[in-house]
C-alpha positions as CSV (number, residue, x, y, z in Angstrom):
1,M,-49.2,34.0,-82.9
2,S,-48.5,36.3,-85.6
3,S,-47.6,35.2,-89.2
4,N,-44.3,34.6,-87.9
5,K,-43.5,30.9,-87.5
6,T,-41.3,31.1,-84.7
7,A,-40.3,33.8,-81.9
8,K,-37.8,34.3,-79.4
9,V,-38.1,33.9,-75.9
10,Y,-35.6,36.0,-73.8
11,F,-34.7,35.6,-70.4
12,A,-34.1,39.2,-68.4
13,D,-32.5,37.5,-65.7
14,N,-29.3,36.5,-67.8
15,S,-28.9,36.6,-71.9
16,Q,-30.2,33.2,-72.7
17,C,-32.6,32.9,-75.5
18,V,-34.9,30.4,-77.0
19,E,-37.0,29.6,-80.0
20,F,-40.3,29.4,-79.6
21,S,-42.0,27.1,-82.4
22,T,-45.9,27.2,-83.7
23,G,-46.0,23.7,-82.8
24,C,-45.6,24.0,-79.4
25,H,-49.1,24.3,-77.4
26,S,-47.6,27.0,-74.7
27,L,-44.8,28.9,-73.5
28,L,-44.3,26.2,-70.4
29,D,-44.6,23.4,-73.0
30,C,-41.7,24.8,-75.2
31,L,-39.7,25.9,-71.8
32,E,-40.0,22.6,-70.6
33,Q,-38.9,21.1,-74.1
34,Q,-35.9,23.4,-73.9
35,Q,-34.8,21.5,-70.7
36,Y,-36.0,24.4,-68.7
37,D,-37.7,23.6,-65.0
38,I,-40.4,25.9,-64.7
39,P,-43.0,25.4,-61.9
40,F,-46.5,24.7,-62.4
41,Q,-49.7,22.7,-61.3
42,C,-52.8,23.1,-63.2
43,R,-51.4,23.4,-67.0
44,E,-54.5,25.0,-67.6
45,G,-54.5,28.8,-66.0
46,Y,-56.4,28.1,-62.7
47,C,-53.7,28.1,-60.1
48,G,-51.1,31.1,-61.2
49,A,-47.8,28.5,-60.4
50,C,-46.0,29.2,-63.5
51,R,-46.5,33.1,-63.3
52,A,-43.9,34.9,-65.1
53,T,-43.0,38.6,-65.6
54,L,-43.2,39.7,-69.3
55,S,-40.9,42.7,-69.5
56,Q,-41.3,42.9,-73.3
57,G,-43.4,42.1,-75.9
58,Q,-47.1,40.5,-76.1
59,V,-48.5,36.8,-75.4
60,I,-52.1,35.6,-76.4
61,Y,-53.7,33.6,-74.6
62,N,-55.2,30.0,-75.6
63,E,-57.8,30.3,-73.0
64,E,-58.4,33.0,-70.9
65,P,-56.9,32.2,-67.0
66,L,-58.9,32.5,-64.3
67,A,-56.3,33.2,-62.1
68,F,-55.8,36.6,-61.3
69,V,-52.8,38.1,-63.6
70,R,-51.6,41.5,-62.6
71,D,-50.4,43.7,-65.3
72,G,-47.3,42.9,-67.0
73,E,-47.5,39.3,-65.4
74,V,-48.5,36.2,-67.8
75,L,-49.4,32.5,-67.3
76,L,-46.6,30.2,-69.3
77,C,-49.1,27.3,-69.3
78,C,-52.0,28.9,-71.3
79,C,-50.1,31.6,-73.5
80,K,-47.7,31.6,-76.6
81,P,-45.8,34.7,-77.8
82,D,-47.0,37.1,-80.2
83,G,-43.5,38.1,-81.5
84,D,-40.4,38.2,-79.4
85,I,-40.7,38.4,-75.7
86,T,-38.4,39.1,-72.6
87,L,-39.9,37.0,-69.4
88,S,-38.4,37.4,-65.9
89,F,-38.8,35.1,-63.1
90,K,-39.1,35.7,-59.3
């Protein structure tokens, strides 16, 4: 993540926003701590179950995912925001 200590994670589907703290391992961990029910399975970037659409901003992967990720998609289990981002879920 950039030098910012936190980043804002906006949801395109509704106007909600959560703070991502550098203490979180991944976007999935952060959203779970905020009581969001996000589908997942492997937590390693293998399965793609935690796939979301990145509408704005950029992410940094903790490790390169093995699951296929299309342009504009992210795997929440293995990435962190690089500044403020906007996500949408299908």
